[in-house]
C-alpha positions as CSV (number, residue, x, y, z in Angstrom):
1,X,45.9,7.7,1.5
2,X,46.8,4.9,-0.8
3,X,44.6,3.9,-3.4
4,X,42.0,0.7,-2.6
5,X,42.8,-2.4,-4.5
6,X,40.8,-5.0,-5.0
7,X,42.6,-8.4,-5.7
8,X,41.5,-10.1,-9.2
9,X,39.3,-12.6,-7.3
10,X,37.9,-9.9,-4.9
11,X,37.1,-7.8,-8.0
12,X,35.5,-10.4,-10.5
13,X,33.2,-11.4,-6.6
14,X,32.4,-7.8,-6.1
15,X,31.9,-7.5,-10.3
16,X,29.3,-10.7,-10.0
17,X,27.2,-8.8,-7.0
18,X,27.1,-5.7,-9.1
19,X,25.9,-8.0,-12.1
20,X,23.4,-9.6,-10.2
21,X,22.3,-7.0,-8.2
22,X,21.5,-5.2,-11.5
23,X,19.0,-8.2,-12.3
24,X,17.5,-8.8,-9.1
25,X,16.3,-5.7,-8.3
26,X,16.5,-3.3,-11.3
27,X,15.9,-6.6,-13.2
28,X,18.2,-5.3,-16.0
29,X,21.4,-6.9,-17.6
30,X,24.4,-5.0,-17.5
31,X,27.6,-5.6,-19.1
32,X,31.0,-7.3,-17.6
33,X,32.7,-4.1,-18.4
34,X,30.2,-1.7,-17.4
35,X,30.1,-3.8,-14.0
36,X,33.8,-3.5,-13.6
37,X,33.4,0.7,-14.5
38,X,30.7,1.5,-12.1
39,X,33.5,-1.1,-9.5
40,X,35.7,1.8,-10.3
41,X,34.0,4.6,-10.2
42,X,32.7,3.1,-6.4
43,X,36.0,2.2,-4.9
44,X,37.2,5.5,-6.4
45,X,34.8,8.2,-4.9
46,X,32.5,6.4,-2.2
47,X,35.0,4.0,-1.1
48,X,37.2,6.9,0.7
49,X,33.9,7.4,3.0
50,X,33.4,3.6,3.7
51,X,37.4,3.3,4.6
52,X,37.1,6.3,6.8
53,X,34.2,5.5,8.5
54,X,36.0,2.2,9.0
55,X,38.8,3.8,10.5
56,X,36.5,5.6,12.7
57,X,35.0,2.9,14.5
58,X,38.2,1.1,15.0
59,X,39.5,3.9,16.2
60,X,37.0,4.8,18.5
61,X,36.8,0.4,19.3
62,X,40.2,0.8,20.7
63,X,40.3,3.8,22.5
64,X,36.9,2.1,24.8
65,X,39.4,-1.2,24.5
66,X,42.6,1.1,26.4
67,X,39.8,2.7,28.6
68,X,38.7,-0.5,29.8
69,X,42.6,-1.9,30.8
70,X,43.5,1.3,32.2
71,X,40.0,1.2,34.6
72,X,42.1,-2.6,35.5
73,X,44.8,-0.7,36.2
74,X,43.4,1.0,39.0
75,X,41.2,-1.8,40.1
76,X,44.1,-3.5,41.3
77,X,46.5,-1.4,42.3
78,X,47.5,-0.8,45.8
79,X,46.8,1.9,48.3
80,X,50.3,3.5,49.5
81,X,51.6,6.7,50.5
82,X,52.3,8.0,47.8
83,X,50.6,11.0,45.9
84,X,49.6,10.2,41.9
C-alpha cells in the first residue's frame, strides 16, 4: 500500500483541526509541532484502518451497483428457445 500523504494545504487544515480540538474539548493548547507530530502518528498508525474501511465500503457499493445492473439485463432479456 502506498503511504498516506496530504498536501501542504490539507496538512495545515488538519493540524488546525487538531489544535482546535485540544482547545475546545480538552481545554489545552497544543503547539504546532506537537499537532503535526500527532497528525503524522495517526496518519501512519490509524490511517490504514480508515483507508481499508473506505475500500471495503466502496467495494460493497460497487458490488451492489453491479448487481443492480445485472438484474436490469435479466429484466429486459427477451424469451427464446435457447438454454442459458
